[in-house]
N, C-alpha and C positions, 0 to 999 in steps of 0.2 A: 293520126293526123287526118283531121277531116278538109279539104278541100274548102276554100274560101269561099265559092259560087255557091257547092251548096251548103255550106253551113248558113250563107244568107237566105236561103230560100225557106229556112227554119226559123227565120227572126217573123216577127208579128209587125204591123205596118210602122208602129210608131218605136219598135227598138230597129227595124231597117232603116227608117230616118238617122237616127242614130249614128247609126253605121256608116251611111254612106254622106251626109251633109258634113263636105270636109272643109267648104269655105268660109266660115265663120267663127267667131265663137259659139260654145252652145252650154246651155242648160239642163239640164235632164233632172225632170222632178220625178223620181221615181218612188211611187208606194212601195212597203213591203212585199215581196215576193212575187213581184213584175218581172224579175229577170235584167236588173240593171248589171250585173256582172257579165253576162251572155255581151250584152246591148254594145257594152264598152271594151272589151276584148275584141267583139268583131270589127270595133269602130277601129281599133287599132291594127286587127289582122290585116283590114280590107285596104285601109290607107297605106300601108305598107306594100301589099300586092300591086296596088297602083302607082306606085312609085312615088305618092303624095309626103310618107312619111317614111323616114330611116329608122330603121331598127333600135340601130346602135344610139341613135338623138332621141327616144322617147323614153319618158319617164311618167311610169302609172304610181302615183300617190294616193297610198291609204292609211289609215289610222292605227290599223292593228297588224301584228304580224302575220297572225295566221291570213286575216285577210289579201295582205299583200304576198302570203304562199300562194294561197288559192289564185291569184290572177297571175302570176308567173307558169303555175299547171295548168290555166285556161289557154295562156297565152305559146305555149309551147303544143299542146294539142293541136293551134291552129298552123304552128308551121313556126312562130316569133319566139324564138329563143334569147336574141341578144337584147331586148327590150329590157330596160330597169322595172323592176316593179319593186318599192321599197316603200316602208312608211316616212311620214315626212321627218321624222326624227331622223332616222337611219341615212336618208337622203343628206340632211343638214351636217351630220356627223361625219358622215364621208367627205363633203366638200370641207369642211372645218378643218382636217388634218390632213388634207390633201395641200391646202391653199393656204393656210395658217403659217407655216415657214415663208411663204413668199410676202407673205404682206408684214409680217413682223419679227422672221428671224430666227421663229425658235419655234420651237414642236406644240402640237393643241396640246393645253392642259390636259390630265386626268382628270378623268369622269367620277365625282363623287360618287360612290355606289350606294350609299344608304344617308339623308338628308338628317333624318331625324334626331342623330346624338347631336349636331350640330347647331340644329333649331333649340334642343332641349337646355344646351351650354347658354346660347341666347338668352331663351326664355329664364331660366335663372338669375342670370343679372341682371335681367329690367323687371321680372316680376315675382322676385324672388319665389318660384316655383317651378316646379318640375314634374309636377304631373303628367303620367302617361296624356290621358283625354285633350289635357290642353295642348301639348305639344303636339299632338296628332292634329289637331286643330287649326293651330299657328303653322305649322307644316304644310295644310293644305293650303290656307289662306295667301303662303308666301306666292306658292305654285300659281295659285290664282290671278295673285297681283301680277307676277310676272309674266304669266299667259295674255293677260290684259294690257299689256304695258305700262301699271301703273308701278311707278318708283314710291319708293319709301316716303320722298317728303311730299309726293302727292296725296297718299292715301289716304290719311284720317280727314281730307276733305271729300275725298270721294268715295269713302268706302259708304258715306249715309244714304248718299244718292245711289247706291247701287246695291242697295237694300244687304249690306254684307254687317254680320256681327258675328264676333267671337266671344262665346259666355266664358266672362272669367278677367278678358280686356277689353280695351277701351280702344279706341281707333286710333291716340296718340300712344298707348301702349304697344299695339300692333305694329305701327310704324317702326317705333322705338328697336322692336324685336325684328323685324326684317333689317334694320340699318345693323345691328348686334351679329345678325347670320351672315350679312354680306360680308361685313369685315371678319371675321372667322375664317369665311370659305377662302376670301384674298388669302389669309394668311397661310393657309393649307395648301395655298398652288393649287387649287382643284375649280371646276365648274360642277354646277348640276347639271341636272337634267333638262331643265326648264333654258339654259343658258345656251344651250346646241344651238338651239333657234335664232334667239337673240344675234349670239356669235356668227351665225351664218347670214344673216340678216347684214349686220356691221359690215362683213367681209365684202356683199357685193353693192352696198348704198354708198364705202368709203372708199372705196380700191376699185377704180374704173376697171385697170387690165385684168383681174383677176375676175371681175364682171363679164368682163367680154369673152374670157375663156371658160365660165361658167356655163354663158346664154349659149356657145357656139357648141360644145358640148350637149346640151339639152334643149331641143327647141320645138319639140313634140309633149303635149301635156294633155294628162288625164286625173283629176283627181276626185278620189270616191267619197262620198261621206262628208258632202262640204257642209253641212247643216252642224258638222262638229268641228270647226276651225275656229281656232281665237281670234284675238286683235292682232296676235305677231305673226301665227300661222298663215293669215288672210296677206299681211305685209310679205312676208316672205315669201310667198305663192306668186304676188304679185310682182314682185322684185326678180323671180325666177323668169317669169313670161316677158317681163319688160313691154307690155303693149301689141306683143305678136297676136295670130288669130288662131294659132294652132294651141286652145286651149278647149276643156270640155269638163267643166263641173258637174258633178252628179251629187243628188241628196233628196232628202224628202224632212219638209219641216216637221211631218207628224211625230217622225222618230228622233227628234232634237230633245234630247235628254240628260245632256252633259253641260247646262248652263252653271254648275255648280263648279265646275274645272274650269271653266273663260268660255265655252263655247257659243258663239254668237249665230245664229240661225241666220240673223237678216244679213250675211255675208252672204248666204246663196240666195236669198229671195231678191235682196238690192245688186248680185251680179249684173244683169240685164241692164239696169239702169246706167251701172257705170260703163259698158259698151252697150251701143244704144241699135250695133248690129250684130249682137246675140240674138240668136234663136234658141226658143225655148219649146220643148217636147216634154209633156206626159206619161208616162208609164203609170197606167191605170188600171190594165188588166191583171191579176194576179193569178198565178198559177200555184200558188203554193196550198190554199186552203178554201175547204167546201162554204158554199154560199151560206150558209146557217153562221159560221163561225164569223164569215166578213160582215154579215150584219149587225152582230152582236161589238166586233171592232169597229164600224164605221159607228155605231152607236155611243161605243164611250166616248169617242170625239166629240159629240155633241152635235149640234148643225154647223156643217161647213159646206164648201162651195163645191157642190155636186161635182165639178172638171177634174176632182181630185180624188173622189169618193173611191175605193177600193171596188173594181167588179169581176165578179166571180167567174172563172171558166171551168174549175171544177163540175163535178156533177153531185145532186144534192145529198149529203150527208146527216147523220145524228146530231140532232138539235145540240147546242150548251149547255150544260146542267148546271144549276145554282143550287148550292148546299148549306142551309145556315146550320150549325152544331151548337151544341153548347159551350164547352170548353176547347182551347185550342190540344190539349192532349187527344181528345173525342177527333177533330178533327183529323191530324196528325194519322190516329188510326183507322179510320174511314178510308182516308188518301191511300193508305198501304194497302187497302183491299181492294179498291178499285184499280191499282194499279197491278194487283195480283190476278186481278181479272181480265186486266185488257192483255196479259202475258198469256194467259189462257185461252184468250182469243186469239191468237196467233202474233200477237204485235211483239218484236224484240225486245228486251230490258234497255236496249239501247237510243231506243225509239220512243222513248218514255220520258218526261221530265217533270220536275218539280217547281218550279218560280215562286219567289217569296220578295217582299221588298228587302226587308235588312239581313245582314248576317245570322243575325240574336236568333233567327225564327229557325235556323236551320238543326240546332240540336234535337229538337223535337223529335222532328220530320227523321233523324238519323237516327235516333234510337226505335222510333214505331217501325223504321225499314228493317232493323235488325232483326227484333222481336218476331215481326213476320217474313224472314226469310228472304227480305229482296236485296238483291244486290243493287250498288248506289256509287257513285261516285261524288264528291262534292267538288263543281267546276271554281276556281279560283281564279283569279290575276297573272298568276306566274305562269310562262310559257311553257309548253309542254318540255320542249328540246332546252329550258335553261336550267331545269328541275337537275339537282345534284346529282342524284342516281340515275337521269338517262345520260346525261354528258359521261358519267363514268361510264356507259353501258356501252356506249359509241365507241370511245376511245381503245375499252379493253376488247371490243368484239372487231375493233378495224386493225388493232396488231394481230389477233389471234388470224384472224383472215388473211395478213400477211406469211406470215408462220405455215397455217396450212391452206392455200388458195385452192387448193381443188376438194376441200373437205366437206361435210354435211352441215347445211346450214342450220336445222331443228338439233343437231348435237352440239352445235359453236354456243346455241344460244342455252340448250340446257345446261351445258355448264358453266356457262358464265352466271346462270341463274342461283346454280347450287353452290357456287363461290360465294355468293351472298346473302345466303340463309334464306332465300325467297322458297315458300313453299304455295303448292297449290290452293291451300284455305285461308281465307282474308282474315286477317287480325280482329278478334272482337273489340278491340278499342279502337276510339278515334284519335286524332289528332295526325301528327306528323309520321308514326308509326304506320297508318292507313294508309295515308296519301303517298310512302313510299313503296308500299306493296301495290297500289291502285297501277302508279307509274309504270313499274316494272311487268303485273298483267297486264297493263294494255301494249306493250314495247312487245311483250311476248305474243300476245294475237294478232297483230299488225303481223308480225315476220311470219307468223305459222299460216295466217290467212295466204300472203303473197307465195307462199312456198306450195301450199296447194295449187297456186295457178301456174307452175311454173314446171315445168317437165325433167331442165336439166337446168337448174339453178347452183351453181356452185360459191364458195364463201368469197373470192373475190368480187365476183358481181354482185352478192351480197353488199359487202364494204358500199360497193361505190352507192347503189340503190338508197340505204339507209344515210349515206351521206347527203343526197340530192332531197330526198325527204326532210332533212333537218335543213338544210338552206330553205327550202320551201314552208320550212314549220308546217308539215301536212300531219299532223297531231294523230295519230289511232283512238280509233273510237272503240271505248271497252264496250263492253256486253252488260252493262249497267245502267240504271235508271240514274239519271241526272241531277245532282241537286243544285240550284243556281240562284241568284239574286237576279232580278229584271231586268238590270243594269248588265250584267254582264251574261246576260243571254239574247241582247240584242247583235244581230248575225247569224242567228241558230235557228233551227227548225227538229221538231221531232212530229211523229207521228199523232201521237196522245200527250196533251199537257195540262197539269191540275196547278191553276193558279190560287195560291193559299194566304188567308191572312186578310181576303180583301174587306176590311172593316175601313171604319174612320177610327184614326189615327196612325191607321200603318197606310191606308191608303186610300185618298191621300196622307201622306207621313203627317205627325203632330205639328212639326216645325216648317209646312209647305200648306199653309189654309190664306195667303197671301196671292196673289197674283205677282209678278209672272209664275210664282213658284206653282201655283195649283194648278196651271194650265197644263205645265211641266210635268206632273202627278197622273194628269189625265191621259199625254201621249205615252207616259210609261206605261199603265195599263193597257195599252193600244197594245206596244210592242210587245207587252205579255201574251196579248189573247193571240196575235197576229203569228207566234214562234208555232200555232198549234194546225197542223195539215188537216186532218182529219177528226178528233175529239177533243173537247175542251170541257174541263171541269172547274167550276168556280166557287172555292168555300171562305166562310169566315166563321169565327166564334160568338158565339153573342155574349158571351162574358168575356170582361178583361180585370181580371182577377176579382176582386170584389164588386165590382161596378161593371152595369150592363154597357152594351157594344153593339152599334147600329151597323148594319152592311157599308158598305161606300156610299157615297151619293153617284159614283160615276156608275153605279149598276142601276139607277133609277130609270124605270120603266125597260128593266130586261127582265125576262122569265125564261123557264126550262121551254116555253113554248115561243120563246124569240122575243123579238123587240116590240115591245107595246108603245104607245104615242106615253111619253114622260110627262108625269103630272107633279106639281111641287110637292115635295114630302109633308107631312103633318110638323115632323121637327120644327120646320121653319119658321110655323107659327110660334112653338113654344120658345124660340129663341129670341124672340123679337122682344128688341127692348124700346125703350124711349128715343135712341139714338137712330133706328132703324127707319128706313124709306122703305115705300112702293117700287116692286119692279114695273118698270113700265110696259113690260111685255105682259109679264102673267098676272102682276097687281098682288100678289104676294110678297111679304115683307123682306129685307134685304139685311143683309149682317154683317158681313167683312167690308173692311174699309174700301176692297178692290171692287164689290159689289155697288157699295155708293156710289165710288167715283165712277162706273157705268151706267149708274141709275138701273139696271138689269141685274138678273144672276147672269154668272159666268156659262151657264147650259142653256140660258133665252136665248132663243136668236137674234142675232145682232143686225140692227137696223142703219149702218153706217156705209154710206158709198165708200166702194172697196177703190175705186180708182181716186176719190178724195184723200185717203189714206195713204197711198203711196205717194203722192205727190207733197204730203206733210211729211211723210219719214226720209224723201229725198232731199226736201228743208231741212228738215233737220240734219242729217247727216254732213250737208254742208255747211251748216252755222257749227256745228261740233269741231268739225274740220278746221275750219278756219279760226277756232279758239283753242287747236289742240286739244280737245278733251272729249272722254267718251259720249255716245248719242244720250245717251241716259241722263246726264248731268244738262241739257237742255232742256225734254221731256222724255220723263218713262213710254213705254210701250201702253201702259196702261192708259195712260193719262191723252196719249197722242190720240187712242183710239175713242176717249170719251170726246175728246177736241174734235173729231170727227164723224162724230153721233149726232151731237150738238149744233153745230156748225152756225157757232157765236160770228154776230156782225158786230161787236164792240166790247172793248177792253172792259164794259162790264159785266158783260154776256160770259166772257172768259173768266172774270174773277168767282163767278159764280161756281165754276168746275172746281170739286174738290181736286187738292195737289198743285192749283195753280195759285200761287199769291202775289203780292204785290211785285215782290224782284223780280220773281217769273215776266210778267206781265210789261215791266219798265224794260227789260233788257231783251227778250223775246216776243212779244205781245204784236206790235204791229205790222212786223214780218209775216207771224202766222197767220193772222186776220187778211195780208193781201193776197195768200199762197190759198185759201177758203175762198176771198171774194173771186179771183181770177178763175178758180176752180170752176163755182156754180157758174156765172156766167158764161164760161166755154159750155157748161151743160145745159144751156137755156132753159 
């Protein structure tokens, strides 16, 4: 356990401000690798030490089980063991299960483990199809609708404005599928994963006595990854806090990469405007990556506010490498050799990773690593301690420890593994057999590593240790290269990272060519780059089947010698059409509808007044809330930015902007112009 005062001495000035400023709500804008978890856990520990927080009444909310486990472990090291650190779904489910009988006189319904079959049934009844890809897309769309608080009867009207499309189904058909799914679910007497948050919000909003008990139980809040909250999650957190000051939200708008699931970074960016007394702290000192990697990572984001650009604290290291290759097979083979070279220089396999945009890219790298004799583990979405073989191991080993409390831990583990047929050699096949072997091998390595640290460790102590590890979701790290999508890699880091397939069509993805999806792809690549501590390798194939392929536009201006001044690629001129307009910044042709709306390329410097844009966003939120519609129904982010750049003074000038028609002008034009006029007048 580290004394709190000693721990505070190790914080940088901004982290210290987070840990010690306890008198008002706080927003922490924390870039990648800036020590946000350290800052917020010290905030809780310091507040408990000073008597400002009751540890038992403190709830730290995260969005992954792994992050919640890490938070609990960090708090325990600081002597705070009774504070709760949970995912938002876990906290909501616990409240629903406890208070549902009080509110409704019956137990909370069981959770639907897999919604796919019910969605398939609903799809078949509406569309006369049960095609797997269609059902999967509709399952995701139902989840988005719920997280965005969009009901079936409102879906068709709002889908177009939100840019939502499901290939093979019209908005009206999607609405009908949602209705059929909800009926089938209700008939089964179950609730799904998304319903948990809706039910918890309903308890607080509609049952005052229950709400009072919940709010008296939890009075102090820290919410991590706030850029990833959805409309329903934001609503639930607001109901928990109920206007009190003991709330600290943390997030990074440059790592907002989950809008497809309903996440909205504007809840993070707009938090301070909802609570005028809120203090805002920027964490920008990066303790993870070398200056060279950060230069490339900042460059990928394009021109941004220098106040939030990541600043290096580590010593200089090797420049990132950029490698075009002829085919994807050659790319995979070269990456395998690079990994072997890094391992030969002393880097553990577990400190190396390969990151790609979509799961379909994984097999070629699995095959190449297998051929090269490189051990690897594929990172999926399933939690380590939720895997069937791991659950079985915990149960069996726990029973064995009870029957032989003074037995040898290594012998206990080896006996269990022998009973499962596990061998020290990895199977050559891929898929489930390989995943099962990886799980057991990782568990074995974790136990043997801990055994080596203890001089006297009996089976009874081992069982308690393993149970605690599982409760913290403290997953073992196998001595193997990690293969992962860029999305799944968020929150992780390695010494060396190979980011692969960075070509047009994959990064940005072929379906993400318009704003705001295009900017999210840019942020996703930034996330991938900032996973690397010391070495970053970026590659792409110059052919895609029988067609040539270009490196990602996001790499423009990046070379192995560092970030160079970005110049508009020649391909822009080639793609020009009669519909294209010239960029007002660089003078080259525009091509996408989002660029034409902004009158500039998305990676050319913006010219708008940030304060005006913020004022327009506040007005949009108030207008949308009054009409009980999502903010994008008023104006999309791209349209609002175009308005801020143009600063129109009349409805005629508003109508000249792409995306604004007569209906929008009639409904919102005059109010919008008033906001602009007032801001311009105040600016002088």
